Structure formats: C-alpha cells, structure tokens
C-alpha angles and dihedrals in degrees: 000000000000091000092050092050090045090053091048090052091050092049091048091049091051092049092048090048091051091050091050090050092047092049091048092050092046091049090050091051092049092046091049090049092049092049091048091054091062097036128069134277121202119211111211091199091072103009093236128121133219120211144185119337093003090056091048090051092047092051095047098042107057101294116211096353094055105025104026127212121321111261097185142027119246117285140157118268132175112235113234088214100063103001093239124134118247135179105246141174126199123225130181092260104020148020118231120213124197114223108182089173088070127075117242133302088031095053089093116052135169117250113250094253092161090057092047095048093043092054092047100041105028102041094173094052126232125311110257092222097043128257134116115327118227115264131175130165118146098168092093129045095232094048089046090061090046090050092048093054092040086063090047093050090049090049089240093142094161090060092047091047091052088063092071117104108255110248094013116149122252095020107152121231114265090250093054091044093056092043090056089067097043093112097035117109097177143339128218117197139205122189127201136198109328122215117205120194130185131215137159096344093316136104126214125193127197109206118189107206138180117208122201105193124191110205127213090255090059096254119133123219129186123212132189106218137182122199126193112204131190138197138160121255114259115266097025102087120038089212106102089211091063092079093054115101117249131194110255100170139349137186130184130186123189115241112217097170098074090244114184114260092237090056092050092049090052093060116109115275121188146096 
C-alpha cells in the first residue's frame, strides 16, 4: 500500500511539474508575442522596419496580403486634405497615418489615397450618373495614350483629334476619324516599353500599345498598335503647349490569333 501511494505521489509530482513547465513556456510565448507587438520588425525584402502602433495595425489588418511590405520608415508629412502634419509610413498598398488625438483603435488610420489620386488624376471629378471620368495628362508618353483613349471612350472626338501633330502626314480628316469609331463602344489599352529619342531640339517617343476594343454589337477585337509621338524640348519654345506630346503617326493591326498581350507589346515599334 505504501508503495502504491508512493508511486501515485511520484506520478502526481511529475504531472504537476509538467504543468508548471507548460504554463511557464506558454507565459513566455505570450509575453514574447506582447513585447513583439510594441517592438519593431524589419522586413528584409525592402530593408525597412515597422514599429509600435503601426506594426500592431499591420498585423491586425491583413498584413502582407493587404498592406504589402513597408517601403519607407516613419516620417512627418503634411496632409493635402487639412494641411496638418502627421507621422506616416508608406507601404506597397497603403499609407498609415498616426492620429494620437483619437482613441484606439482609431489612432492609426489609412491616408485617403483614393481622394488624393482622384484630385490629381480626375480633375473634373466623377460623373454622378456613372461613366468614364475625364482624364488628361500629355506630359508623359504613356499618359498621353491614356488621355487619347479617355477622349475616345467619352466620345469627345474633337479633343482626341486635337492631339494630332499639326501638319503630320497621313492624319485622317475629322469626319473620317469620327466615323472610324462609329461602332466602338469602348477601348481598353495596354502600353509596353517606351523608347524616347532626341534630335535637333525635339523628342520622339515610340509607344507599343495593345487595344482591346468592344464594339457596339458586343464583339471584342484586339489590335497591335504603334504610336509615334513628338514634342519640343523644354526651354526652346515659349509656348507652354510645345512640351505636350502630340500624335505624329499611328498604326494598328487586328490580331486574330489570340496572341498574348505581352507578345504583342514586344513587337518592334518605330518609324
């Protein structure tokens, strides 16, 4: 009987010891996790670290999948919305703002990137009844093509036609130009690697482009296009419009072989 009780006591002691060890380990894990949530974490992919409340927000709001890697350290930035300075940190898919005037969990907020981009890109706002918002930026070859087809998609053919280089060869008449889009409902564009060349105070850009046009009958057609743009070098012509890109020449060939867009964009584009 003594031996049985002694064995029971030994087993109980071992079990209690295991429980104490388990609780200690668990406490250590929880403590380490809590300390990590207020410390910093460095991301080797970008070399930047995220700390404190920003790290807590990152962890609890989708982490890498939703916010992306950090691409900056924290710094102070004035918000264009209210002009006030905020501590911010940039991520691949978001910008975090620290708002110590707010109670948690609202002391970390996302910058209003949609508002910022909308004001910069769509200067006339968004149509109340839907549709394509107005966009124009002819300071860059890629955004020139986007602007050109923004005008086409909005049926603003006079604006699109005004993008042609005055005096350029092979420019269709305005009537023919408009007629060419009579059965076009919308056009989606892809642009490839753009080559810019200089000569005699001028710049020329070769823009490989793929057009995916939806016609009014519902059919979809893909075209491999090449656009040659021209503008004057800055400082040569006092006219501010001289530095805006203009369409010098364009060609488009329908692709009927379901060629991948990347392959079409890799085709040679030039004069």
